[in-house]
mmCIF file of the N, C-alpha and C atoms, coordinates in Angstrom:
data_MODEL
# 
_entry.id   MODEL 
# 
loop_
_atom_site.group_PDB 
_atom_site.id 
_atom_site.type_symbol 
_atom_site.label_atom_id 
_atom_site.label_alt_id 
_atom_site.label_comp_id 
_atom_site.label_asym_id 
_atom_site.label_entity_id 
_atom_site.label_seq_id 
_atom_site.pdbx_PDB_ins_code 
_atom_site.Cartn_x 
_atom_site.Cartn_y 
_atom_site.Cartn_z 
_atom_site.occupancy 
_atom_site.B_iso_or_equiv 
_atom_site.pdbx_formal_charge 
_atom_site.auth_seq_id 
_atom_site.auth_comp_id 
_atom_site.auth_asym_id 
_atom_site.auth_atom_id 
_atom_site.pdbx_PDB_model_num 
ATOM 1   N N  . MET A 1 1  ? 131.284 130.014 109.043 1.00 0.00 ? 1  MET A N  1 
ATOM 2   C CA . MET A 1 1  ? 131.833 130.677 107.894 1.00 0.00 ? 1  MET A CA 1 
ATOM 3   C C  . MET A 1 1  ? 131.996 132.159 108.219 1.00 0.00 ? 1  MET A C  1 
ATOM 4   N N  . LYS A 1 2  ? 133.115 132.729 107.808 1.00 0.00 ? 2  LYS A N  1 
ATOM 5   C CA . LYS A 1 2  ? 133.348 134.143 108.051 1.00 0.00 ? 2  LYS A CA 1 
ATOM 6   C C  . LYS A 1 2  ? 132.421 134.983 107.169 1.00 0.00 ? 2  LYS A C  1 
ATOM 7   N N  . PRO A 1 3  ? 132.083 136.193 107.623 1.00 0.00 ? 3  PRO A N  1 
ATOM 8   C CA . PRO A 1 3  ? 131.243 137.044 106.796 1.00 0.00 ? 3  PRO A CA 1 
ATOM 9   C C  . PRO A 1 3  ? 131.874 137.354 105.441 1.00 0.00 ? 3  PRO A C  1 
ATOM 10  N N  . SER A 1 4  ? 133.191 137.473 105.390 1.00 0.00 ? 4  SER A N  1 
ATOM 11  C CA . SER A 1 4  ? 133.843 137.776 104.114 1.00 0.00 ? 4  SER A CA 1 
ATOM 12  C C  . SER A 1 4  ? 133.738 136.614 103.135 1.00 0.00 ? 4  SER A C  1 
ATOM 13  N N  . ASP A 1 5  ? 133.615 135.373 103.662 1.00 0.00 ? 5  ASP A N  1 
ATOM 14  C CA . ASP A 1 5  ? 133.452 134.223 102.780 1.00 0.00 ? 5  ASP A CA 1 
ATOM 15  C C  . ASP A 1 5  ? 132.060 134.171 102.175 1.00 0.00 ? 5  ASP A C  1 
ATOM 16  N N  . SER A 1 6  ? 131.059 134.681 102.872 1.00 0.00 ? 6  SER A N  1 
ATOM 17  C CA . SER A 1 6  ? 129.692 134.601 102.366 1.00 0.00 ? 6  SER A CA 1 
ATOM 18  C C  . SER A 1 6  ? 129.370 135.718 101.392 1.00 0.00 ? 6  SER A C  1 
ATOM 19  N N  . GLU A 1 7  ? 130.145 136.802 101.395 1.00 0.00 ? 7  GLU A N  1 
ATOM 20  C CA . GLU A 1 7  ? 129.853 137.913 100.497 1.00 0.00 ? 7  GLU A CA 1 
ATOM 21  C C  . GLU A 1 7  ? 129.964 137.523 99.024  1.00 0.00 ? 7  GLU A C  1 
ATOM 22  N N  . PRO A 1 8  ? 131.037 136.860 98.585  1.00 0.00 ? 8  PRO A N  1 
ATOM 23  C CA . PRO A 1 8  ? 131.074 136.452 97.170  1.00 0.00 ? 8  PRO A CA 1 
ATOM 24  C C  . PRO A 1 8  ? 129.950 135.474 96.816  1.00 0.00 ? 8  PRO A C  1 
ATOM 25  N N  . ALA A 1 9  ? 129.635 134.573 97.724  1.00 0.00 ? 9  ALA A N  1 
ATOM 26  C CA . ALA A 1 9  ? 128.554 133.620 97.458  1.00 0.00 ? 9  ALA A CA 1 
ATOM 27  C C  . ALA A 1 9  ? 127.221 134.343 97.334  1.00 0.00 ? 9  ALA A C  1 
ATOM 28  N N  . GLU A 1 10 ? 127.000 135.323 98.174  1.00 0.00 ? 10 GLU A N  1 
ATOM 29  C CA . GLU A 1 10 ? 125.762 136.101 98.107  1.00 0.00 ? 10 GLU A CA 1 
ATOM 30  C C  . GLU A 1 10 ? 125.711 136.913 96.806  1.00 0.00 ? 10 GLU A C  1 
ATOM 31  N N  . ALA A 1 11 ? 126.833 137.499 96.426  1.00 0.00 ? 11 ALA A N  1 
ATOM 32  C CA . ALA A 1 11 ? 126.880 138.258 95.175  1.00 0.00 ? 11 ALA A CA 1 
ATOM 33  C C  . ALA A 1 11 ? 126.636 137.342 93.977  1.00 0.00 ? 11 ALA A C  1 
ATOM 34  N N  . LEU A 1 12 ? 127.161 136.139 94.013  1.00 0.00 ? 12 LEU A N  1 
ATOM 35  C CA . LEU A 1 12 ? 126.921 135.191 92.922  1.00 0.00 ? 12 LEU A CA 1 
ATOM 36  C C  . LEU A 1 12 ? 125.458 134.772 92.871  1.00 0.00 ? 12 LEU A C  1 
ATOM 37  N N  . ARG A 1 13 ? 124.854 134.595 94.036  1.00 0.00 ? 13 ARG A N  1 
ATOM 38  C CA . ARG A 1 13 ? 123.434 134.239 94.074  1.00 0.00 ? 13 ARG A CA 1 
ATOM 39  C C  . ARG A 1 13 ? 122.598 135.359 93.459  1.00 0.00 ? 13 ARG A C  1 
ATOM 40  N N  . ARG A 1 14 ? 122.912 136.603 93.813  1.00 0.00 ? 14 ARG A N  1 
ATOM 41  C CA . ARG A 1 14 ? 122.181 137.743 93.255  1.00 0.00 ? 14 ARG A CA 1 
ATOM 42  C C  . ARG A 1 14 ? 122.456 137.869 91.758  1.00 0.00 ? 14 ARG A C  1 
ATOM 43  N N  . ALA A 1 15 ? 123.678 137.542 91.330  1.00 0.00 ? 15 ALA A N  1 
ATOM 44  C CA . ALA A 1 15 ? 124.006 137.590 89.901  1.00 0.00 ? 15 ALA A CA 1 
ATOM 45  C C  . ALA A 1 15 ? 123.192 136.555 89.127  1.00 0.00 ? 15 ALA A C  1 
ATOM 46  N N  . GLN A 1 16 ? 123.064 135.359 89.679  1.00 0.00 ? 16 GLN A N  1 
ATOM 47  C CA . GLN A 1 16 ? 122.260 134.322 89.028  1.00 0.00 ? 16 GLN A CA 1 
ATOM 48  C C  . GLN A 1 16 ? 120.798 134.743 88.946  1.00 0.00 ? 16 GLN A C  1 
ATOM 49  N N  . GLN A 1 17 ? 120.297 135.381 89.998  1.00 0.00 ? 17 GLN A N  1 
ATOM 50  C CA . GLN A 1 17 ? 118.922 135.873 89.968  1.00 0.00 ? 17 GLN A CA 1 
ATOM 51  C C  . GLN A 1 17 ? 118.760 136.947 88.904  1.00 0.00 ? 17 GLN A C  1 
ATOM 52  N N  . ALA A 1 18 ? 119.763 137.802 88.765  1.00 0.00 ? 18 ALA A N  1 
ATOM 53  C CA . ALA A 1 18 ? 119.706 138.860 87.756  1.00 0.00 ? 18 ALA A CA 1 
ATOM 54  C C  . ALA A 1 18 ? 119.695 138.260 86.353  1.00 0.00 ? 18 ALA A C  1 
ATOM 55  N N  . VAL A 1 19 ? 120.492 137.229 86.123  1.00 0.00 ? 19 VAL A N  1 
ATOM 56  C CA . VAL A 1 19 ? 120.499 136.570 84.814  1.00 0.00 ? 19 VAL A CA 1 
ATOM 57  C C  . VAL A 1 19 ? 119.134 135.957 84.542  1.00 0.00 ? 19 VAL A C  1 
ATOM 58  N N  . THR A 1 20 ? 118.576 135.312 85.528  1.00 0.00 ? 20 THR A N  1 
ATOM 59  C CA . THR A 1 20 ? 117.260 134.696 85.372  1.00 0.00 ? 20 THR A CA 1 
ATOM 60  C C  . THR A 1 20 ? 116.204 135.752 85.056  1.00 0.00 ? 20 THR A C  1 
ATOM 61  N N  . ALA A 1 21 ? 116.335 136.921 85.670  1.00 0.00 ? 21 ALA A N  1 
ATOM 62  C CA . ALA A 1 21 ? 115.379 138.008 85.426  1.00 0.00 ? 21 ALA A CA 1 
ATOM 63  C C  . ALA A 1 21 ? 115.672 138.745 84.123  1.00 0.00 ? 21 ALA A C  1 
ATOM 64  N N  . GLY A 1 22 ? 116.803 138.460 83.484  1.00 0.00 ? 22 GLY A N  1 
ATOM 65  C CA . GLY A 1 22 ? 117.148 139.092 82.222  1.00 0.00 ? 22 GLY A CA 1 
ATOM 66  C C  . GLY A 1 22 ? 118.011 140.336 82.356  1.00 0.00 ? 22 GLY A C  1 
ATOM 67  N N  . ASP A 1 23 ? 118.476 140.630 83.556  1.00 0.00 ? 23 ASP A N  1 
ATOM 68  C CA . ASP A 1 23 ? 119.308 141.814 83.785  1.00 0.00 ? 23 ASP A CA 1 
ATOM 69  C C  . ASP A 1 23 ? 120.777 141.411 83.693  1.00 0.00 ? 23 ASP A C  1 
ATOM 70  N N  . VAL A 1 24 ? 121.282 141.344 82.471  1.00 0.00 ? 24 VAL A N  1 
ATOM 71  C CA . VAL A 1 24 ? 122.629 140.852 82.230  1.00 0.00 ? 24 VAL A CA 1 
ATOM 72  C C  . VAL A 1 24 ? 123.685 141.853 82.712  1.00 0.00 ? 24 VAL A C  1 
ATOM 73  N N  . VAL A 1 25 ? 123.390 143.138 82.596  1.00 0.00 ? 25 VAL A N  1 
ATOM 74  C CA . VAL A 1 25 ? 124.364 144.157 83.009  1.00 0.00 ? 25 VAL A CA 1 
ATOM 75  C C  . VAL A 1 25 ? 124.644 144.052 84.505  1.00 0.00 ? 25 VAL A C  1 
ATOM 76  N N  . THR A 1 26 ? 123.594 143.944 85.306  1.00 0.00 ? 26 THR A N  1 
ATOM 77  C CA . THR A 1 26 ? 123.778 143.805 86.751  1.00 0.00 ? 26 THR A CA 1 
ATOM 78  C C  . THR A 1 26 ? 124.494 142.505 87.083  1.00 0.00 ? 26 THR A C  1 
ATOM 79  N N  . ALA A 1 27 ? 124.147 141.437 86.399  1.00 0.00 ? 27 ALA A N  1 
ATOM 80  C CA . ALA A 1 27 ? 124.792 140.149 86.644  1.00 0.00 ? 27 ALA A CA 1 
ATOM 81  C C  . ALA A 1 27 ? 126.287 140.225 86.352  1.00 0.00 ? 27 ALA A C  1 
ATOM 82  N N  . ARG A 1 28 ? 126.654 140.876 85.261  1.00 0.00 ? 28 ARG A N  1 
ATOM 83  C CA . ARG A 1 28 ? 128.081 141.004 84.923  1.00 0.00 ? 28 ARG A CA 1 
ATOM 84  C C  . ARG A 1 28 ? 128.807 141.862 85.947  1.00 0.00 ? 28 ARG A C  1 
ATOM 85  N N  . ARG A 1 29 ? 128.171 142.940 86.421  1.00 0.00 ? 29 ARG A N  1 
ATOM 86  C CA . ARG A 1 29 ? 128.801 143.788 87.434  1.00 0.00 ? 29 ARG A CA 1 
ATOM 87  C C  . ARG A 1 29 ? 129.020 143.015 88.734  1.00 0.00 ? 29 ARG A C  1 
ATOM 88  N N  . LEU A 1 30 ? 128.024 142.241 89.142  1.00 0.00 ? 30 LEU A N  1 
ATOM 89  C CA . LEU A 1 30 ? 128.160 141.463 90.374  1.00 0.00 ? 30 LEU A CA 1 
ATOM 90  C C  . LEU A 1 30 ? 129.244 140.397 90.233  1.00 0.00 ? 30 LEU A C  1 
ATOM 91  N N  . ALA A 1 31 ? 129.301 139.745 89.076  1.00 0.00 ? 31 ALA A N  1 
ATOM 92  C CA . ALA A 1 31 ? 130.325 138.715 88.857  1.00 0.00 ? 31 ALA A CA 1 
ATOM 93  C C  . ALA A 1 31 ? 131.721 139.340 88.850  1.00 0.00 ? 31 ALA A C  1 
ATOM 94  N N  . ALA A 1 32 ? 131.853 140.506 88.250  1.00 0.00 ? 32 ALA A N  1 
ATOM 95  C CA . ALA A 1 32 ? 133.154 141.183 88.253  1.00 0.00 ? 32 ALA A CA 1 
ATOM 96  C C  . ALA A 1 32 ? 133.545 141.594 89.668  1.00 0.00 ? 32 ALA A C  1 
ATOM 97  N N  . LYS A 1 33 ? 132.564 142.010 90.456  1.00 0.00 ? 33 LYS A N  1 
ATOM 98  C CA . LYS A 1 33 ? 132.838 142.388 91.844  1.00 0.00 ? 33 LYS A CA 1 
ATOM 99  C C  . LYS A 1 33 ? 133.295 141.176 92.655  1.00 0.00 ? 33 LYS A C  1 
ATOM 100 N N  . VAL A 1 34 ? 132.727 140.020 92.353  1.00 0.00 ? 34 VAL A N  1 
ATOM 101 C CA . VAL A 1 34 ? 133.144 138.785 93.032  1.00 0.00 ? 34 VAL A CA 1 
ATOM 102 C C  . VAL A 1 34 ? 134.600 138.488 92.712  1.00 0.00 ? 34 VAL A C  1 
ATOM 103 N N  . LEU A 1 35 ? 134.990 138.629 91.448  1.00 0.00 ? 35 LEU A N  1 
ATOM 104 C CA . LEU A 1 35 ? 136.372 138.341 91.061  1.00 0.00 ? 35 LEU A CA 1 
ATOM 105 C C  . LEU A 1 35 ? 137.359 139.330 91.675  1.00 0.00 ? 35 LEU A C  1 
ATOM 106 N N  . GLU A 1 36 ? 136.931 140.564 91.891  1.00 0.00 ? 36 GLU A N  1 
ATOM 107 C CA . GLU A 1 36 ? 137.816 141.554 92.512  1.00 0.00 ? 36 GLU A CA 1 
ATOM 108 C C  . GLU A 1 36 ? 138.051 141.275 93.992  1.00 0.00 ? 36 GLU A C  1 
ATOM 109 N N  . ALA A 1 37 ? 137.161 140.516 94.616  1.00 0.00 ? 37 ALA A N  1 
ATOM 110 C CA . ALA A 1 37 ? 137.226 140.288 96.062  1.00 0.00 ? 37 ALA A CA 1 
ATOM 111 C C  . ALA A 1 37 ? 138.098 139.093 96.446  1.00 0.00 ? 37 ALA A C  1 
ATOM 112 N N  . ASN A 1 38 ? 138.863 138.538 95.506  1.00 0.00 ? 38 ASN A N  1 
ATOM 113 C CA . ASN A 1 38 ? 139.701 137.357 95.767  1.00 0.00 ? 38 ASN A CA 1 
ATOM 114 C C  . ASN A 1 38 ? 138.900 136.225 96.417  1.00 0.00 ? 38 ASN A C  1 
ATOM 115 N N  . PRO A 1 39 ? 137.920 135.674 95.677  1.00 0.00 ? 39 PRO A N  1 
ATOM 116 C CA . PRO A 1 39 ? 137.063 134.629 96.244  1.00 0.00 ? 39 PRO A CA 1 
ATOM 117 C C  . PRO A 1 39 ? 137.749 133.269 96.247  1.00 0.00 ? 39 PRO A C  1 
ATOM 118 N N  . ARG A 1 40 ? 137.028 132.298 96.803  1.00 0.00 ? 40 ARG A N  1 
ATOM 119 C CA . ARG A 1 40 ? 137.495 130.912 96.734  1.00 0.00 ? 40 ARG A CA 1 
ATOM 120 C C  . ARG A 1 40 ? 137.486 130.486 95.270  1.00 0.00 ? 40 ARG A C  1 
ATOM 121 N N  . GLU A 1 41 ? 138.219 129.435 94.972  1.00 0.00 ? 41 GLU A N  1 
ATOM 122 C CA . GLU A 1 41 ? 138.356 128.994 93.575  1.00 0.00 ? 41 GLU A CA 1 
ATOM 123 C C  . GLU A 1 41 ? 137.003 128.621 92.967  1.00 0.00 ? 41 GLU A C  1 
ATOM 124 N N  . LYS A 1 42 ? 136.140 127.980 93.752  1.00 0.00 ? 42 LYS A N  1 
ATOM 125 C CA . LYS A 1 42 ? 134.824 127.590 93.243  1.00 0.00 ? 42 LYS A CA 1 
ATOM 126 C C  . LYS A 1 42 ? 134.006 128.825 92.862  1.00 0.00 ? 42 LYS A C  1 
ATOM 127 N N  . ASP A 1 43 ? 133.997 129.831 93.717  1.00 0.00 ? 43 ASP A N  1 
ATOM 128 C CA . ASP A 1 43 ? 133.251 131.060 93.437  1.00 0.00 ? 43 ASP A CA 1 
ATOM 129 C C  . ASP A 1 43 ? 133.857 131.803 92.245  1.00 0.00 ? 43 ASP A C  1 
ATOM 130 N N  . ALA A 1 44 ? 135.182 131.812 92.167  1.00 0.00 ? 44 ALA A N  1 
ATOM 131 C CA . ALA A 1 44 ? 135.849 132.481 91.050  1.00 0.00 ? 44 ALA A CA 1 
ATOM 132 C C  . ALA A 1 44 ? 135.515 131.784 89.726  1.00 0.00 ? 44 ALA A C  1 
ATOM 133 N N  . ALA A 1 45 ? 135.506 130.471 89.738  1.00 0.00 ? 45 ALA A N  1 
ATOM 134 C CA . ALA A 1 45 ? 135.178 129.728 88.519  1.00 0.00 ? 45 ALA A CA 1 
ATOM 135 C C  . ALA A 1 45 ? 133.734 129.987 88.100  1.00 0.00 ? 45 ALA A C  1 
ATOM 136 N N  . GLU A 1 46 ? 132.838 130.041 89.067  1.00 0.00 ? 46 GLU A N  1 
ATOM 137 C CA . GLU A 1 46 ? 131.434 130.315 88.764  1.00 0.00 ? 46 GLU A CA 1 
ATOM 138 C C  . GLU A 1 46 ? 131.263 131.737 88.214  1.00 0.00 ? 46 GLU A C  1 
ATOM 139 N N  . ALA A 1 47 ? 131.995 132.696 88.783  1.00 0.00 ? 47 ALA A N  1 
ATOM 140 C CA . ALA A 1 47 ? 131.912 134.082 88.300  1.00 0.00 ? 47 ALA A CA 1 
ATOM 141 C C  . ALA A 1 47 ? 132.472 134.186 86.884  1.00 0.00 ? 47 ALA A C  1 
ATOM 142 N N  . ARG A 1 48 ? 133.586 133.510 86.617  1.00 0.00 ? 48 ARG A N  1 
ATOM 143 C CA . ARG A 1 48 ? 134.153 133.527 85.263  1.00 0.00 ? 48 ARG A CA 1 
ATOM 144 C C  . ARG A 1 48 ? 133.200 132.876 84.264  1.00 0.00 ? 48 ARG A C  1 
ATOM 145 N N  . ASP A 1 49 ? 132.535 131.796 84.682  1.00 0.00 ? 49 ASP A N  1 
ATOM 146 C CA . ASP A 1 49 ? 131.569 131.127 83.817  1.00 0.00 ? 49 ASP A CA 1 
ATOM 147 C C  . ASP A 1 49 ? 130.395 132.052 83.509  1.00 0.00 ? 49 ASP A C  1 
ATOM 148 N N  . LEU A 1 50 ? 129.917 132.751 84.510  1.00 0.00 ? 50 LEU A N  1 
ATOM 149 C CA . LEU A 1 50 ? 128.810 133.679 84.311  1.00 0.00 ? 50 LEU A CA 1 
ATOM 150 C C  . LEU A 1 50 ? 129.211 134.805 83.355  1.00 0.00 ? 50 LEU A C  1 
ATOM 151 N N  . LEU A 1 51 ? 130.420 135.316 83.513  1.00 0.00 ? 51 LEU A N  1 
ATOM 152 C CA . LEU A 1 51 ? 130.907 136.367 82.613  1.00 0.00 ? 51 LEU A CA 1 
ATOM 153 C C  . LEU A 1 51 ? 131.039 135.839 81.182  1.00 0.00 ? 51 LEU A C  1 
ATOM 154 N N  . ALA A 1 52 ? 131.487 134.612 81.041  1.00 0.00 ? 52 ALA A N  1 
ATOM 155 C CA . ALA A 1 52 ? 131.637 134.029 79.704  1.00 0.00 ? 52 ALA A CA 1 
ATOM 156 C C  . ALA A 1 52 ? 130.275 133.801 79.048  1.00 0.00 ? 52 ALA A C  1 
ATOM 157 N N  . ARG A 1 53 ? 129.294 133.350 79.831  1.00 0.00 ? 53 ARG A N  1 
ATOM 158 C CA . ARG A 1 53 ? 127.963 133.080 79.273  1.00 0.00 ? 53 ARG A CA 1 
ATOM 159 C C  . ARG A 1 53 ? 127.215 134.344 78.887  1.00 0.00 ? 53 ARG A C  1 
ATOM 160 N N  . THR A 1 54 ? 127.523 135.451 79.544  1.00 0.00 ? 54 THR A N  1 
ATOM 161 C CA . THR A 1 54 ? 126.797 136.687 79.274  1.00 0.00 ? 54 THR A CA 1 
ATOM 162 C C  . THR A 1 54 ? 127.601 137.657 78.413  1.00 0.00 ? 54 THR A C  1 
ATOM 163 N N  . ASP A 1 55 ? 128.669 137.192 77.802  1.00 0.00 ? 55 ASP A N  1 
ATOM 164 C CA . ASP A 1 55 ? 129.487 138.059 76.960  1.00 0.00 ? 55 ASP A CA 1 
ATOM 165 C C  . ASP A 1 55 ? 128.729 138.387 75.674  1.00 0.00 ? 55 ASP A C  1 
ATOM 166 N N  . ILE A 1 56 ? 129.073 139.510 75.076  1.00 0.00 ? 56 ILE A N  1 
ATOM 167 C CA . ILE A 1 56 ? 128.421 139.951 73.841  1.00 0.00 ? 56 ILE A CA 1 
ATOM 168 C C  . ILE A 1 56 ? 128.944 139.114 72.683  1.00 0.00 ? 56 ILE A C  1 
ATOM 169 N N  . ALA A 1 57 ? 128.044 138.667 71.841  1.00 0.00 ? 57 ALA A N  1 
ATOM 170 C CA . ALA A 1 57 ? 128.411 137.846 70.689  1.00 0.00 ? 57 ALA A CA 1 
ATOM 171 C C  . ALA A 1 57 ? 128.756 138.770 69.518  1.00 0.00 ? 57 ALA A C  1 
ATOM 172 N N  . TRP A 1 58 ? 129.983 139.266 69.507  1.00 0.00 ? 58 TRP A N  1 
ATOM 173 C CA . TRP A 1 58 ? 130.406 140.219 68.475  1.00 0.00 ? 58 TRP A CA 1 
ATOM 174 C C  . TRP A 1 58 ? 130.288 139.681 67.057  1.00 0.00 ? 58 TRP A C  1 
ATOM 175 N N  . PRO A 1 59 ? 130.604 138.424 66.783  1.00 0.00 ? 59 PRO A N  1 
ATOM 176 C CA . PRO A 1 59 ? 130.437 137.933 65.401  1.00 0.00 ? 59 PRO A CA 1 
ATOM 177 C C  . PRO A 1 59 ? 128.985 138.019 64.924  1.00 0.00 ? 59 PRO A C  1 
ATOM 178 N N  . LEU A 1 60 ? 128.038 137.783 65.813  1.00 0.00 ? 60 LEU A N  1 
ATOM 179 C CA . LEU A 1 60 ? 126.634 137.876 65.418  1.00 0.00 ? 60 LEU A CA 1 
ATOM 180 C C  . LEU A 1 60 ? 126.233 139.317 65.135  1.00 0.00 ? 60 LEU A C  1 
ATOM 181 N N  . ILE A 1 61 ? 126.771 140.245 65.909  1.00 0.00 ? 61 ILE A N  1 
ATOM 182 C CA . ILE A 1 61 ? 126.477 141.655 65.673  1.00 0.00 ? 61 ILE A CA 1 
ATOM 183 C C  . ILE A 1 61 ? 127.055 142.087 64.329  1.00 0.00 ? 61 ILE A C  1 
ATOM 184 N N  . ALA A 1 62 ? 128.267 141.650 64.030  1.00 0.00 ? 62 ALA A N  1 
ATOM 185 C CA . ALA A 1 62 ? 128.880 141.985 62.745  1.00 0.00 ? 62 ALA A CA 1 
ATOM 186 C C  . ALA A 1 62 ? 128.083 141.369 61.590  1.00 0.00 ? 62 ALA A C  1 
ATOM 187 N N  . TYR A 1 63 ? 127.649 140.138 61.758  1.00 0.00 ? 63 TYR A N  1 
ATOM 188 C CA . TYR A 1 63 ? 126.846 139.476 60.729  1.00 0.00 ? 63 TYR A CA 1 
ATOM 189 C C  . TYR A 1 63 ? 125.537 140.235 60.519  1.00 0.00 ? 63 TYR A C  1 
ATOM 190 N N  . GLY A 1 64 ? 124.894 140.668 61.581  1.00 0.00 ? 64 GLY A N  1 
ATOM 191 C CA . GLY A 1 64 ? 123.657 141.440 61.475  1.00 0.00 ? 64 GLY A CA 1 
ATOM 192 C C  . GLY A 1 64 ? 123.880 142.776 60.792  1.00 0.00 ? 64 GLY A C  1 
ATOM 193 N N  . ALA A 1 65 ? 125.014 143.411 61.081  1.00 0.00 ? 65 ALA A N  1 
ATOM 194 C CA . ALA A 1 65 ? 125.321 144.688 60.434  1.00 0.00 ? 65 ALA A CA 1 
ATOM 195 C C  . ALA A 1 65 ? 125.525 144.509 58.934  1.00 0.00 ? 65 ALA A C  1 
ATOM 196 N N  . VAL A 1 66 ? 126.220 143.457 58.541  1.00 0.00 ? 66 VAL A N  1 
ATOM 197 C CA . VAL A 1 66 ? 126.425 143.179 57.109  1.00 0.00 ? 66 VAL A CA 1 
ATOM 198 C C  . VAL A 1 66 ? 125.082 142.883 56.447  1.00 0.00 ? 66 VAL A C  1 
ATOM 199 N N  . ALA A 1 67 ? 124.233 142.129 57.108  1.00 0.00 ? 67 ALA A N  1 
ATOM 200 C CA . ALA A 1 67 ? 122.915 141.827 56.555  1.00 0.00 ? 67 ALA A CA 1 
ATOM 201 C C  . ALA A 1 67 ? 122.084 143.099 56.407  1.00 0.00 ? 67 ALA A C  1 
ATOM 202 N N  . ALA A 1 68 ? 122.163 144.007 57.372  1.00 0.00 ? 68 ALA A N  1 
ATOM 203 C CA . ALA A 1 68 ? 121.418 145.266 57.288  1.00 0.00 ? 68 ALA A CA 1 
ATOM 204 C C  . ALA A 1 68 ? 121.917 146.120 56.125  1.00 0.00 ? 68 ALA A C  1 
ATOM 205 N N  . VAL A 1 69 ? 123.223 146.175 55.917  1.00 0.00 ? 69 VAL A N  1 
ATOM 206 C CA . VAL A 1 69 ? 123.781 146.941 54.801  1.00 0.00 ? 69 VAL A CA 1 
ATOM 207 C C  . VAL A 1 69 ? 123.329 146.344 53.468  1.00 0.00 ? 69 VAL A C  1 
ATOM 208 N N  . CYS A 1 70 ? 123.348 145.025 53.372  1.00 0.00 ? 70 CYS A N  1 
ATOM 209 C CA . CYS A 1 70 ? 122.895 144.368 52.134  1.00 0.00 ? 70 CYS A CA 1 
ATOM 210 C C  . CYS A 1 70 ? 121.422 144.673 51.869  1.00 0.00 ? 70 CYS A C  1 
ATOM 211 N N  . PHE A 1 71 ? 120.606 144.640 52.904  1.00 0.00 ? 71 PHE A N  1 
ATOM 212 C CA . PHE A 1 71 ? 119.189 144.948 52.758  1.00 0.00 ? 71 PHE A CA 1 
ATOM 213 C C  . PHE A 1 71 ? 118.998 146.385 52.280  1.00 0.00 ? 71 PHE A C  1 
ATOM 214 N N  . LEU A 1 72 ? 119.723 147.312 52.883  1.00 0.00 ? 72 LEU A N  1 
ATOM 215 C CA . LEU A 1 72 ? 119.613 148.713 52.470  1.00 0.00 ? 72 LEU A CA 1 
ATOM 216 C C  . LEU A 1 72 ? 120.066 148.917 51.026  1.00 0.00 ? 72 LEU A C  1 
ATOM 217 N N  . LEU A 1 73 ? 121.106 148.198 50.619  1.00 0.00 ? 73 LEU A N  1 
ATOM 218 C CA . LEU A 1 73 ? 121.551 148.281 49.224  1.00 0.00 ? 73 LEU A CA 1 
ATOM 219 C C  . LEU A 1 73 ? 120.489 147.751 48.266  1.00 0.00 ? 73 LEU A C  1 
ATOM 220 N N  . LEU A 1 74 ? 119.832 146.667 48.641  1.00 0.00 ? 74 LEU A N  1 
ATOM 221 C CA . LEU A 1 74 ? 118.762 146.126 47.797  1.00 0.00 ? 74 LEU A CA 1 
ATOM 222 C C  . LEU A 1 74 ? 117.608 147.116 47.684  1.00 0.00 ? 74 LEU A C  1 
ATOM 223 N N  . VAL A 1 75 ? 117.246 147.763 48.778  1.00 0.00 ? 75 VAL A N  1 
ATOM 224 C CA . VAL A 1 75 ? 116.179 148.767 48.751  1.00 0.00 ? 75 VAL A CA 1 
ATOM 225 C C  . VAL A 1 75 ? 116.599 149.938 47.865  1.00 0.00 ? 75 VAL A C  1 
ATOM 226 N N  . LEU A 1 76 ? 117.843 150.370 48.012  1.00 0.00 ? 76 LEU A N  1 
ATOM 227 C CA . LEU A 1 76 ? 118.346 151.480 47.192  1.00 0.00 ? 76 LEU A CA 1 
ATOM 228 C C  . LEU A 1 76 ? 118.301 151.127 45.708  1.00 0.00 ? 76 LEU A C  1 
ATOM 229 N N  . VAL A 1 77 ? 118.727 149.934 45.349  1.00 0.00 ? 77 VAL A N  1 
ATOM 230 C CA . VAL A 1 77 ? 118.692 149.504 43.952  1.00 0.00 ? 77 VAL A CA 1 
ATOM 231 C C  . VAL A 1 77 ? 117.252 149.460 43.453  1.00 0.00 ? 77 VAL A C  1 
ATOM 232 N N  . ALA A 1 78 ? 116.333 148.959 44.256  1.00 0.00 ? 78 ALA A N  1 
ATOM 233 C CA . ALA A 1 78 ? 114.919 148.894 43.861  1.00 0.00 ? 78 ALA A CA 1 
ATOM 234 C C  . ALA A 1 78 ? 114.349 150.292 43.643  1.00 0.00 ? 78 ALA A C  1 
ATOM 235 N N  . VAL A 1 79 ? 114.685 151.208 44.521  1.00 0.00 ? 79 VAL A N  1 
ATOM 236 C CA . VAL A 1 79 ? 114.185 152.586 44.390  1.00 0.00 ? 79 VAL A CA 1 
ATOM 237 C C  . VAL A 1 79 ? 114.765 153.233 43.141  1.00 0.00 ? 79 VAL A C  1 
ATOM 238 N N  . LEU A 1 80 ? 116.057 153.073 42.917  1.00 0.00 ? 80 LEU A N  1 
ATOM 239 C CA . LEU A 1 80 ? 116.703 153.686 41.751  1.00 0.00 ? 80 LEU A CA 1 
ATOM 240 C C  . LEU A 1 80 ? 116.181 153.106 40.440  1.00 0.00 ? 80 LEU A C  1 
ATOM 241 N N  . ARG A 1 81 ? 115.891 151.834 40.411  1.00 0.00 ? 81 ARG A N  1 
ATOM 242 C CA . ARG A 1 81 ? 115.405 151.186 39.177  1.00 0.00 ? 81 ARG A CA 1 
ATOM 243 C C  . ARG A 1 81 ? 113.951 151.533 38.898  1.00 0.00 ? 81 ARG A C  1 
ATOM 244 N N  . SER A 1 82 ? 113.189 151.859 39.949  1.00 0.00 ? 82 SER A N  1 
ATOM 245 C CA . SER A 1 82 ? 111.775 152.163 39.731  1.00 0.00 ? 82 SER A CA 1 
ATOM 246 C C  . SER A 1 82 ? 111.535 153.649 39.441  1.00 0.00 ? 82 SER A C  1 
ATOM 247 N N  . ALA A 1 83 ? 112.564 154.467 39.557  1.00 0.00 ? 83 ALA A N  1 
ATOM 248 C CA . ALA A 1 83 ? 112.422 155.887 39.270  1.00 0.00 ? 83 ALA A CA 1 
ATOM 249 C C  . ALA A 1 83 ? 112.255 156.105 37.774  1.00 0.00 ? 83 ALA A C  1 
ATOM 250 N N  . PRO A 1 84 ? 111.353 157.002 37.393  1.00 0.00 ? 84 PRO A N  1 
ATOM 251 C CA . PRO A 1 84 ? 111.184 157.262 35.961  1.00 0.00 ? 84 PRO A CA 1 
ATOM 252 C C  . PRO A 1 84 ? 112.416 157.953 35.383  1.00 0.00 ? 84 PRO A C  1 
ATOM 253 N N  . THR A 1 85 ? 112.728 157.624 34.169  1.00 0.00 ? 85 THR A N  1 
ATOM 254 C CA . THR A 1 85 ? 113.912 158.215 33.528  1.00 0.00 ? 85 THR A CA 1 
ATOM 255 C C  . THR A 1 85 ? 113.591 159.374 32.644  1.00 0.00 ? 85 THR A C  1 
# 
């Protein structure tokens, strides 16, 4: 195997280790680097899969933000209602 063929495979191996260790940022950078290197189709598919699995769940973040705003509104209403008039 040529050295250039083993580089994407090595980067994917390190990316998988990073995901296992919880370092998603490094894993995404390594997977993106693999895709930039014009890898074999198998390596490219694995890198795309890794990028898809580690993508940010924007709907969940939006849902959490709405829940936080609702909670703050409830606290505000409780504080305003308990204030002496």
